[in-house]
Structures are given as C-alpha cells and as structure tokens.
C-alpha positions in Angstrom: 128.0 182.4 220.0 131.2 180.6 221.1 134.5 181.9 220.5 135.2 179.7 217.6 132.2 180.6 216.0 133.1 184.2 216.3 136.9 183.7 215.0 135.1 182.1 211.9 132.7 184.9 211.2 135.3 187.4 211.7 137.8 185.8 209.3 134.8 185.6 206.7 134.0 189.2 207.1 137.9 190.5 206.8 138.5 188.4 203.6 138.7 191.3 200.9 141.3 194.1 201.8 141.0 197.4 200.6 143.6 198.1 197.8 145.1 201.5 196.9 144.7 202.4 193.3 147.4 204.6 191.4 147.0 207.2 188.8 148.5 205.1 186.2 146.1 202.3 186.9 143.2 204.4 185.8 144.9 207.4 183.4 144.2 206.0 179.9 140.6 204.4 180.9 139.5 207.7 182.8 140.3 209.8 179.4 138.3 207.6 177.2 135.4 207.8 179.8 135.4 211.6 179.8 135.1 211.4 176.1 132.3 209.3 176.4 131.0 211.6 179.3 131.1 214.7 176.7 128.7 212.8 174.4 126.1 211.8 176.6 124.9 215.3 178.0 123.4 214.2 181.2 122.7 216.5 184.1 125.6 215.4 186.6 128.0 214.0 183.8 127.9 217.6 182.3 129.4 219.0 185.6 131.8 216.2 185.9 133.4 216.8 182.4 133.4 220.4 183.2 135.3 220.0 186.3 137.7 217.7 184.7 138.3 220.5 181.9 138.9 223.2 184.6 141.4 220.7 186.4 143.2 220.2 183.0 143.4 224.0 182.4 144.8 224.3 185.7 147.6 222.0 185.4 148.7 223.4 181.8 148.4 227.0 183.0 150.6 226.2 186.2 147.9 227.4 188.4 148.8 226.2 191.9 146.3 223.5 192.9 144.8 222.9 196.7 143.0 219.8 197.6 140.3 219.7 200.4 139.3 216.2 201.6 137.8 214.5 204.3 139.8 211.7 206.0 137.1 209.0 205.3 138.4 208.7 201.5 142.0 207.8 202.9 140.5 204.6 204.5 139.7 203.6 200.7 141.7 202.8 197.8 141.4 206.6 196.8 144.5 207.2 199.3 147.0 206.0 196.5 145.4 208.6 194.1 146.0 211.4 196.6 149.4 210.3 197.2 150.0 210.1 193.3 149.0 213.6 193.0 151.2 214.8 195.5 154.0 212.9 194.0 153.2 213.9 190.5 153.5 217.8 191.6 149.5 218.2 190.9 148.8 219.4 194.5 150.8 222.0 196.3 148.5 222.4 199.3 146.2 219.7 201.0 143.4 220.7 203.6 142.0 217.7 205.6 140.9 216.2 208.7 142.6 214.7 211.5 141.8 211.0 210.4 144.1 211.4 207.5 146.9 211.1 209.8 145.0 208.0 211.3 144.3 206.1 208.2 147.5 206.8 206.5 149.7 205.8 209.6 147.5 202.4 210.4 147.6 201.6 206.7 151.2 202.7 205.8 152.5 200.4 208.9 150.9 197.5 207.3 147.6 197.2 209.1 144.9 196.4 206.4 141.4 197.5 206.1 138.6 195.6 204.4 135.7 196.1 202.4 132.4 195.7 204.2 128.5 197.1 203.5 127.0 199.9 205.2 124.3 198.1 206.3 126.1 195.8 208.6 124.9 195.3 212.7 127.4 197.6 214.4 126.2 195.9 217.9 127.2 192.4 216.0 130.5 194.3 214.7 131.3 195.3 218.0 131.3 191.9 219.5 133.9 190.7 216.8 136.0 193.7 217.5 135.6 195.2 214.1 135.2 199.0 213.7 132.7 200.0 210.8 133.7 203.4 208.6 130.9 203.5 206.4 131.5 200.3 204.3 135.1 199.8 205.3 135.8 197.4 208.0 138.8 198.0 210.4 139.9 195.4 212.9 140.2 197.0 216.3 143.8 195.7 216.6 144.6 197.5 213.3 143.5 201.0 214.3 143.9 202.7 217.6 146.8 200.6 219.1 149.2 201.1 216.3 148.4 204.7 215.8 149.2 205.3 219.5 152.6 203.4 219.3 153.5 205.4 216.2 152.7 208.7 217.4 154.2 208.1 221.1 157.5 206.6 219.5 157.4 209.8 217.2 156.6 212.4 220.1 159.4 210.7 222.1 162.0 211.7 219.6 160.4 215.1 218.6 160.0 216.6 222.3 164.0 216.6 222.5 163.9 219.0 219.7 161.3 221.5 220.7 157.8 221.3 222.5 155.7 223.2 220.1 154.9 221.6 216.8 152.2 222.6 213.9 150.1 219.8 212.3 152.1 220.6 208.9 155.1 219.8 210.8 153.9 216.9 212.4 152.6 215.7 208.6 156.2 216.0 207.5 157.6 214.2 210.7 155.1 211.2 210.4 155.8 210.8 206.5 159.6 210.8 207.5 158.8 207.5 209.3 156.7 205.8 206.6 157.8 203.7 204.1 154.5 202.8 202.0 154.6 204.1 198.4 150.8 204.8 198.9 151.2 207.1 201.7 150.0 210.7 201.5 152.2 211.7 204.4 155.3 210.0 202.9 154.7 212.2 199.5 154.0 215.5 201.4 157.3 214.8 203.2 159.2 213.6 200.2 158.0 216.4 198.0 157.9 218.9 200.8 154.2 220.2 200.1 152.1 221.7 202.8 149.3 219.5 204.6 147.2 221.1 207.2 144.8 219.5 209.5 143.0 222.1 211.6 140.9 219.7 213.4 143.6 217.4 214.2 142.5 216.7 217.6 139.3 215.2 216.4 141.3 211.9 215.6 143.2 208.9 216.9 146.1 210.6 216.1 145.2 213.7 218.4 143.8 211.4 221.1 147.5 209.8 221.2 148.9 213.4 221.3 146.9 213.8 224.6 147.8 210.3 225.8 151.4 211.0 225.5 151.1 214.3 227.4 149.5 212.4 230.1 152.2 210.1 230.4 154.5 212.8 230.3 152.7 214.6 233.3 153.5 211.5 235.3 157.2 211.6 234.9 159.3 213.9 237.0 160.3 217.1 234.9 159.1 215.9 231.6 158.0 218.1 228.9 154.8 218.1 227.2 153.9 218.3 223.5 152.2 221.9 222.4 150.1 221.9 219.2 150.5 225.5 217.4 147.5 225.5 215.3 147.8 229.4 214.9 151.2 229.1 213.2 149.3 226.8 210.7 146.9 229.6 210.0 150.0 232.0 209.4 151.3 229.6 207.0 148.0 228.7 205.1 147.3 232.6 204.6 151.1 233.3 203.5 150.8 230.4 201.1 147.2 231.5 199.6 148.2 235.3 199.5 151.7 234.5 197.7 150.0 232.8 194.7 148.7 234.7 191.6 146.3 232.0 190.5 144.8 229.2 192.7 142.7 226.1 191.8 140.4 224.3 194.6 139.8 220.9 194.2 137.0 220.1 197.3 135.9 216.7 198.0 133.2 216.4 200.5 132.6 219.1 203.1 133.3 220.2 206.6 136.5 221.7 208.1 138.6 221.0 204.8 136.4 222.7 202.5 135.6 225.5 205.1 139.3 226.3 205.5 140.2 226.4 201.9 137.4 228.5 200.9 137.5 230.8 203.6 141.3 231.6 203.3 140.8 231.8 199.7 
C-alpha cells in the first residue's frame, strides 16, 4: 500500500468525530424512557430504574454524591454528561483514572477522536498511525504530543510556585487552562470540586510529568516536580468523614471503584 492509499483510507476511517452529549440533550427523553422501563419489569431494566430512583432521592435529599468512573468514558460523548453533572452541582467528588486527564486535555485542546469498531485490525491501524481505544479511533498526532506539550507548559509555570503537587491540585490547574465547555477538568476547576486520580502515572499525563522531570534533570540546578499522592488520600478521607450522607455512582471497576468503596 503506497502513501496516497494510506492517506485515503485514513481519511475514510476518521470521518465521524465523537460528539459530547449534554444533559439538556437527553433530560426529557430519559425521563420518558424511565417511565416506560418501570412498566417493563425485565431483569436488567428493573435495577436500572431502581438506580435512577436512588439517584433522584440522593439529589432531592441533599445527599453528597461521589462519582467513580474509568477514563475510557471520557473518550466518548459521555464526557459532556460528566462535565454537566459537575457544573450543575450534582457531583461533589470525582474518583477516576489517569487517562481522564489525557482525554479531557487532548479533546479540550481541539483534538478530535473518531467513532470506529472494536473488530478493527490493530496492526493495520498502526500502519495508518491511528490508536484504537475500544471502538474509539484516535490519530497519533491528537493524543501523546498535544498532552505532553500541555503538561510541560503547565509544569514550567507550576514549578516556580512549588515542587510538590497532588493530583487534585493538578486537576484544577489543568482545568484553569482549558476553555472547552465539555471539559470535566474545566468544570471541576470552575465549581471548585474534588477530582482524584490515585493511579495518575498510568497515563500519558503521568508520562509527561516523568519526561518533564527528565528534561529538568539535564538542566543545571533545575527543580523536579513531585507527586504528593498521600496528601490526596488525606483529602479524600477528610471529605468522606465530614459528610453525613454519601451516595456513590460507580461506573465500571478498577482503581476508581476500589478507592471510593474503600474510603466510604
């Protein structure tokens, strides 16, 4: 396959960008759908309706709501829903994985992700310089390089203030630098909410912190950034022990779920 054929196929694959959905887009339809679900009585649908009722009860009784979710959701249009949940004051605390920084920064700085298929050939996609995250396609140039540039530029500023930072502080600092209305990090910063990513090093964001420190190591007398993960643990425990009533929304498993359940 020659270069022109690659370009043509690549263009064809990357034709349908992922679009962020907002709560306003689905609110009325969701309410009607839940009414229908209540009448159906099926096995899965019964528990979905019960979960929705618990959530409505939590919101109306002023229970504090914590949301645990994995980063892969942020590569999809659910990113806008999560941002709206923060903006509308539904969520007080978010527990997630390091990739949430990745996808929110990449997409929040104007880099499109695209809709693909789970069954696509990864070897072929590699030839076309396209990453596959489940059924989401990410051009190589839209992921690693823009995230690293963003993180390095941010850390150049932050290292002049102090050298030790928590992930919750880095979430706010990242959100401060994003202008995208669908950005979760932007919403967390603007609403002064708590976002924690205990496994932040398992991400392009975490790798960019490492490469920043490697560059700093080569500069005479340059300081390196330190991640203070234990301070984040203290913040999590303080928050959870301070609330009288906590409701958890847990999407997916892994470190986000474990951390929320553990501290609760």
